[in-house]
MIKOLVEX-598922 format. One record per atom (N, C-alpha, C, O): residue number from 1; residue in one letter; atom name; y, z negated, x negated. Coordinates in steps of 0.1 Angstrom, whole numbers. Layout:
REM residues N
PT     i   aa   at       y       z       x
PT   NUM    A   CA       Y       Z       X
...
This chain:
REM residues 78
PT     i   aa   at       y       z       x
PT     1    M    N     240     -90     -18
PT     1    M   CA     250     -82     -13
PT     1    M    C     244     -68     -11
PT     1    M    O     237     -62     -19
PT     2    T    N     247     -62       0
PT     2    T   CA     243     -48       3
PT     2    T    C     256     -39       3
PT     2    T    O     267     -44       6
PT     3    K    N     253     -26       1
PT     3    K   CA     264     -17       1
PT     3    K    C     260      -4       8
PT     3    K    O     249       1       6
PT     4    A    N     268       1      17
PT     4    A   CA     265      13      24
PT     4    A    C     268      25      15
PT     4    A    O     279      25       9
PT     5    I    N     259      35      15
PT     5    I   CA     261      47       7
PT     5    I    C     259      59      16
PT     5    I    O     252      58      26
PT     6    Q    N     263      70      11
PT     6    Q   CA     260      83      18
PT     6    Q    C     251      91       8
PT     6    Q    O     254      91      -4
PT     7    I    N     241      97      14
PT     7    I   CA     233     107       6
PT     7    I    C     232     120      13
PT     7    I    O     233     120      26
PT     8    T    N     229     130       6
PT     8    T   CA     227     143      12
PT     8    T    C     212     147       9
PT     8    T    O     208     147      -2
PT     9    I    N     205     150      20
PT     9    I   CA     191     155      19
PT     9    I    C     189     167      28
PT     9    I    O     197     169      38
PT    10    D    N     180     175      25
PT    10    D   CA     177     187      33
PT    10    D    C     171     183      47
PT    10    D    O     165     172      48
PT    11    E    N     172     191      57
PT    11    E   CA     168     188      70
PT    11    E    C     152     185      71
PT    11    E    O     148     177      78
PT    12    Q    N     145     193      63
PT    12    Q   CA     130     191      64
PT    12    Q    C     126     177      58
PT    12    Q    O     118     171      64
PT    13    L    N     133     173      48
PT    13    L   CA     130     160      42
PT    13    L    C     134     149      52
PT    13    L    O     127     139      54
PT    14    L    N     146     151      58
PT    14    L   CA     150     141      68
PT    14    L    C     140     140      80
PT    14    L    O     137     129      85
PT    15    R    N     135     152      84
PT    15    R   CA     125     151      95
PT    15    R    C     112     144      91
PT    15    R    O     107     136      98
PT    16    Q    N     108     146      78
PT    16    Q   CA      97     139      73
PT    16    Q    C      99     124      73
PT    16    Q    O      90     116      76
PT    17    V    N     111     120      68
PT    17    V   CA     115     106      68
PT    17    V    C     115     100      82
PT    17    V    O     109      89      84
PT    18    D    N     121     107      91
PT    18    D   CA     122     102     105
PT    18    D    C     108     101     111
PT    18    D    O     105      92     119
PT    19    D    N      99     110     108
PT    19    D   CA      85     109     113
PT    19    D    C      78      97     108
PT    19    D    O      71      90     115
PT    20    A    N      80      95      95
PT    20    A   CA      74      83      88
PT    20    A    C      79      70      94
PT    20    A    O      72      61      97
PT    21    V    N      92      69      95
PT    21    V   CA      98      56     100
PT    21    V    C      94      54     114
PT    21    V    O      92      42     118
PT    22    A    N      93      65     122
PT    22    A   CA      88      63     136
PT    22    A    C      74      57     136
PT    22    A    O      70      48     144
PT    23    E    N      65      63     128
PT    23    E   CA      51      58     127
PT    23    E    C      51      44     122
PT    23    E    O      42      36     126
PT    24    L    N      59      41     112
PT    24    L   CA      59      27     106
PT    24    L    C      66      17     114
PT    24    L    O      64       5     113
PT    25    G    N      75      22     123
PT    25    G   CA      83      12     131
PT    25    G    C      94       5     123
PT    25    G    O      97      -7     125
PT    26    E    N     100      12     113
PT    26    E   CA     110       6     105
PT    26    E    C     122      16     105
PT    26    E    O     122      26     112
PT    27    T    N     133      11      99
PT    27    T   CA     145      19      99
PT    27    T    C     145      29      87
PT    27    T    O     138      27      77
PT    28    R    N     153      39      88
PT    28    R   CA     155      49      77
PT    28    R    C     160      41      65
PT    28    R    O     154      43      54
PT    29    S    N     169      32      66
PT    29    S   CA     174      24      55
PT    29    S    C     163      17      48
PT    29    S    O     162      17      36
PT    30    A    N     155      10      56
PT    30    A   CA     144       2      50
PT    30    A    C     134      11      43
PT    30    A    O     130       8      32
PT    31    F    N     131      22      49
PT    31    F   CA     122      32      43
PT    31    F    C     128      37      29
PT    31    F    O     120      38      19
PT    32    I    N     140      41      30
PT    32    I   CA     147      46      18
PT    32    I    C     148      36       7
PT    32    I    O     146      39      -5
PT    33    R    N     151      23      11
PT    33    R   CA     151      12       1
PT    33    R    C     138      11      -6
PT    33    R    O     137       9     -18
PT    34    D    N     127      11       2
PT    34    D   CA     114       9      -3
PT    34    D    C     110      21     -13
PT    34    D    O     104      19     -23
PT    35    A    N     114      33      -8
PT    35    A   CA     111      45     -17
PT    35    A    C     119      44     -30
PT    35    A    O     113      47     -40
PT    36    L    N     131      39     -30
PT    36    L   CA     139      38     -42
PT    36    L    C     133      27     -51
PT    36    L    O     132      29     -63
PT    37    R    N     128      16     -45
PT    37    R   CA     122       6     -53
PT    37    R    C     109      11     -60
PT    37    R    O     107       8     -72
PT    38    S    N     101      19     -52
PT    38    S   CA      89      25     -58
PT    38    S    C      93      34     -69
PT    38    S    O      86      35     -80
PT    39    A    N     103      43     -67
PT    39    A   CA     107      52     -78
PT    39    A    C     112      45     -90
PT    39    A    O     109      49    -101
PT    40    L    N     119      34     -88
PT    40    L   CA     123      26    -100
PT    40    L    C     112      19    -107
PT    40    L    O     112      18    -119
PT    41    R    N     102      15    -100
PT    41    R   CA      90       9    -106
PT    41    R    C      82      20    -114
PT    41    R    O      78      17    -126
PT    42    R    N      81      32    -108
PT    42    R   CA      75      43    -116
PT    42    R    C      83      46    -128
PT    42    R    O      77      49    -139
PT    43    F    N      96      47    -127
PT    43    F   CA     104      50    -138
PT    43    F    C     102      40    -149
PT    43    F    O     101      43    -161
PT    44    E    N     102      27    -146
PT    44    E   CA     100      16    -156
PT    44    E    C      87      17    -163
PT    44    E    O      86      15    -175
PT    45    I    N      76      20    -155
PT    45    I   CA      63      22    -161
PT    45    I    C      63      34    -170
PT    45    I    O      57      33    -181
PT    46    Q    N      69      45    -166
PT    46    Q   CA      69      57    -175
PT    46    Q    C      77      54    -188
PT    46    Q    O      73      58    -198
PT    47    K    N      88      46    -186
PT    47    K   CA      96      42    -198
PT    47    K    C      87      34    -208
PT    47    K    O      87      36    -220
PT    48    L    N      80      24    -202
PT    48    L   CA      71      16    -211
PT    48    L    C      60      24    -217
PT    48    L    O      56      22    -229
PT    49    E    N      54      34    -210
PT    49    E   CA      44      43    -215
PT    49    E    C      49      51    -227
PT    49    E    O      43      53    -237
PT    50    R    N      62      56    -225
PT    50    R   CA      68      64    -236
PT    50    R    C      70      55    -248
PT    50    R    O      68      60    -259
PT    51    Q    N      74      43    -246
PT    51    Q   CA      76      34    -257
PT    51    Q    C      63      31    -264
PT    51    Q    O      62      30    -277
PT    52    H    N      53      29    -256
PT    52    H   CA      39      26    -262
PT    52    H    C      35      38    -270
PT    52    H    O      30      36    -281
PT    53    A    N      36      50    -264
PT    53    A   CA      32      62    -272
PT    53    A    C      40      64    -284
PT    53    A    O      34      68    -295
PT    54    A    N      52      61    -284
PT    54    A   CA      61      62    -296
PT    54    A    C      56      52    -307
PT    54    A    O      56      56    -318
PT    55    G    N      53      40    -302
PT    55    G   CA      48      30    -312
PT    55    G    C      35      35    -319
PT    55    G    O      34      33    -331
PT    56    Y    N      26      40    -311
PT    56    Y   CA      14      45    -317
PT    56    Y    C      16      57    -325
PT    56    Y    O       9      60    -335
PT    57    A    N      26      65    -322
PT    57    A   CA      29      77    -330
PT    57    A    C      35      73    -344
PT    57    A    O      32      78    -354
PT    58    R    N      43      62    -344
PT    58    R   CA      48      56    -356
PT    58    R    C      38      50    -364
PT    58    R    O      38      50    -377
PT    59    Q    N      28      43    -358
PT    59    Q   CA      18      35    -365
PT    59    Q    C       5      37    -357
PT    59    Q    O       1      29    -349
PT    60    P    N      -2      48    -361
PT    60    P   CA     -15      51    -354
PT    60    P    C     -25      40    -356
PT    60    P    O     -25      33    -366
PT    61    V    N     -35      40    -348
PT    61    V   CA     -46      30    -349
PT    61    V    C     -54      34    -361
PT    61    V    O     -57      46    -364
PT    62    R    N     -58      24    -369
PT    62    R   CA     -66      27    -381
PT    62    R    C     -81      26    -377
PT    62    R    O     -84      18    -369
PT    63    P    N     -89      34    -384
PT    63    P   CA    -103      33    -381
PT    63    P    C    -108      19    -383
PT    63    P    O    -105      12    -393
PT    64    G    N    -116      14    -373
PT    64    G   CA    -121       0    -374
PT    64    G    C    -112     -11    -369
PT    64    G    O    -115     -23    -369
PT    65    E    N     -99      -7    -366
PT    65    E   CA     -89     -17    -363
PT    65    E    C     -93     -26    -351
PT    65    E    O     -90     -38    -351
PT    66    F    N    -100     -21    -341
PT    66    F   CA    -104     -28    -329
PT    66    F    C    -119     -31    -328
PT    66    F    O    -124     -35    -318
PT    67    D    N    -126     -29    -339
PT    67    D   CA    -141     -31    -339
PT    67    D    C    -144     -46    -335
PT    67    D    O    -154     -48    -329
PT    68    V    N    -136     -55    -339
PT    68    V   CA    -138     -69    -336
PT    68    V    C    -139     -72    -321
PT    68    V    O    -145     -82    -317
PT    69    W    N    -134     -63    -313
PT    69    W   CA    -134     -65    -299
PT    69    W    C    -146     -58    -292
PT    69    W    O    -147     -60    -280
PT    70    E    N    -154     -51    -299
PT    70    E   CA    -165     -44    -293
PT    70    E    C    -174     -53    -285
PT    70    E    O    -178     -49    -274
PT    71    S    N    -177     -65    -290
PT    71    S   CA    -186     -74    -283
PT    71    S    C    -180     -79    -270
PT    71    S    O    -187     -83    -261
PT    72    E    N    -167     -79    -269
PT    72    E   CA    -160     -84    -257
PT    72    E    C    -161     -74    -246
PT    72    E    O    -159     -77    -234
PT    73    Q    N    -165     -61    -249
PT    73    Q   CA    -166     -51    -239
PT    73    Q    C    -180     -50    -232
PT    73    Q    O    -182     -42    -224
PT    74    M    N    -189     -58    -237
PT    74    M   CA    -202     -58    -231
PT    74    M    C    -202     -65    -217
PT    74    M    O    -196     -75    -215
PT    75    W    N    -209     -59    -207
PT    75    W   CA    -209     -64    -194
PT    75    W    C    -223     -71    -191
PT    75    W    O    -225     -74    -179
PT    76    G    N    -230     -73    -201
PT    76    G   CA    -243     -80    -198
PT    76    G    C    -254     -71    -194
PT    76    G    O    -265     -77    -191
PT    77    D    N    -253     -58    -195
PT    77    D   CA    -263     -49    -191
PT    77    D    C    -273     -48    -202
PT    77    D    O    -284     -42    -200
PT    78    E    N    -270     -52    -214
PT    78    E   CA    -278     -50    -226
PT    78    E    C    -285     -63    -229
PT    78    E    O    -293     -63    -239
């Protein structure tokens, strides 16, 4: 289901959007939908990164904790 909405943007941003959609050959709506999807993906990644950082702040890495994986990082150059 789709829903029509109204948004307010400044004229310069609208000109930039119109230039981009003309170059891409798509509609404003499609361009804005894609932009919103991209923004939501970035938001979700940032949220996960904050959770990850908070987890390590609560329980920092202990010295030697990942030493067992050192051999897995070799690329065969040695």
